[in-house]
N, C-alpha and C positions, 0 to 999 in steps of 0.2 A: 703498658697493657695497658687495658679497661677489664676489669673484674667485674658482673654481676653475681648478687647472690641473690638468692629467695629462699623463703619459705616455702612456695606451693608445690603440693607433690607431682610427682612425674605423671604425664597422661601415661594410660594402656596403648602398650602400642597392640594394632590385630594386624604387623605381619610379623609376629613372629611363636612357632608354633608352642605343642609344648613343648615339645620333647627345645627347646630353645631354638631349633634354626628358622631364617629369614624364609617367610612363606615370599613370592612375587608377585610385587602389585600385577592389578589385571590390564595395565597397557592400553595404550593407546586407541585399540581397536576394538576395546568391551565393550561398548554400546552395542557397536555393527554386528557382535556375536552374538550377544543375550536379543539381537533384534530378532533376525534370523533364528533360532532357536524355540522363540515364541513364534514365526512365526510357522516354524514345522511343528509345535504340536498343537495350534491351531485347527493344521492345514490336515494333519494325522486325524486329529479328532473327528473333525470336520465329516472325512472318510465313513469311521467306523459310524458318525451317529447317522451318517444318509442312509445305511445301508441298516440297522436299527430300522430306523423309519422304513426301507420300502420290504425288509423282508424279516425282520424280526431277525430273535438270537437265537429259537430251535429247532427249525427246519434242517432236511435231511439234504445228501443230493447236494445238486449245482449250488442252493440254499446258502447250506453248510458251509460252501468251498467259499460262496460270495461272501460270508461273517467271518468265516477264519483271515482270510488274506485284507479284509478290512479291517481286523483286529490288528492283523500285522503295519499297518497303515498307522494305528493310533500309537502301538509298541514302539514305532522307530518313534512317533513324533514326543513320545514320553521317553525316549533317549536322548531328545535336544534337552527336553526341561531338565535331566541330569546331568548334562553335559554343562548346561549352566548354571546348575547349584554347586558343579566344581568347580569350576573357573571362579566364582562368587565367594566360592568358603562359606554354602548356603549355611553348612550343621555349626561352622564354627573352624578356628586353624589349628586343631588337635590332629596328628594322627588318625586316631580314633574316626572324629568323624568324617575322614576321609576316607578312611576302611571304608563305612559305614555307607557309602555311596559306591565306592567299586564292588561292593558284595552285591549291593541290589542290580546296579550294570549288571550283574555273571546271571540273579537268577532274572530278570527280564533279559538278556538273550537265549536263556534254556527256553525260555517261557516264545519268545518270538521264535526258535525255531521250530517248537511243537506248533504254532500260526500256518508256518509257511509249510513245513509238512503235512499234517493236517488238509493244509489249502489245494494242496495238487499229487498228492501219494495217491494208487487207486484204493477202489474201495476198500478191496481184499485188507490193504496193510491200515487203514483208519482207524482198525480195533484192535491194531495190535498191543499187547502188554507194553512190551517198552517204549510206544506212543502213548500210550496212556500215564509212564510214570511221567514223562514228560510233560503233559498236560497237565499236573500237580502243580508245576514251575509258576504258570498264571495268577492260578488265587496266593500264591507264595510269593507272590513281587508285587503284586494288588497292597497287600498286605506289609509290606517292605516300603510300598508308596505311602502305604497310613503314617508311620512309624514315622519313615522320614517328614514325613508335614506337621507331623507335631513336635518333635527336634528342632525343627526349624524356625515352627512360631516362638520356642522358647527362647531359641539364641539369640534372635531378632536382629540379625544379622539382614538382613530381607526389610522392610520397609512399608508403613501403607497398607493400601491391598494386598502385595503382594507378600506379606508378614499372613496373612491369613486364608489367604484363597488358598491355597492348597489342602489348608482341610478342607473347604468344601469341596473343592473337584473330588477327595478321597473318600468321601459320603457317600459317591455313588452307590456300593454294596446294601451299603446300609437302609439306605431309601428303595434302592433299584429289586434286589435280593427279593423283601417281604412284599412287594406290591407282587410281583410274579406268584410269591408262593399264596396269597389268599387271593387276588384279582384277576390270574392267571397271566397268559402271553399277550392278550390284546394290549392291556391298558397298562402294563408293563411298558411296550416295546416304545409309548409314545414318553412315560416316566425315564425311562434308563435313555432314552436318543436326546429329552429333553435336559437331564442332568449334565450329563457330559456337554451341549453344548454353554450352561448353566457356569459347571463347574473349568474343567480343563480346559475348551475353546475359550472362555474370558479369562482365563490363567494365561493365555496363547496371549490373547491381544493385551491385554496387562504387561506382557514380558516387550514384547513387541517395543507398546508407545509409551513403558514406562521403566526401559533399561535404568534408570539412576536409580531407583527404588533396589534394586540388586544390591546394593554396594551400603555399607556401615555409614551410617550418617556421617559430615566432611570428607569424604571419601570422593572424589572425584573420573571416573574412566576418559573424560571426553580429551 
């Protein structure tokens, strides 16, 4: 028997959760799934950006319904992003990291229900109090995405541009809301739509083109 001893410290494993359970590897089709998620995110973002450029964000009637349903397309794209983050353990391998992403999916799910209902329900129902409560989940879900982008940057499991680009995407409200308050709807329309292209749409393209950056250094899912 050949015994080999070394005084080098053991490498930390990234497939063990904080509670000691083993996390399954990404699998051979991980790159393909992440590419699909990136395409979904980019497509949903392009739909919402196009509606903002075309009709703005403050109109009522049919214009408002178009904005609601285009916003729903964006939200479905964000679900693709969250799916990629879950698959790659973007926030870490602890149970808390996984729960954070699943809670965000819940918030985004309620916000998406509001977008759908507000886009298709009769005018008399659109101002119902219960629907207004659901509307609160739109900003809550985006606040959650901002918190996730900060945690993702510190976790450093996504690499290169993908480590930092979610922060760029999540600065949308910080940039667009002050523009609306100071300059009104017309300038904020172009700023908001343009920021979506620079932030979320570009993030989707990065996911589609560089899926390997969603895995920690030394891991390969191909």
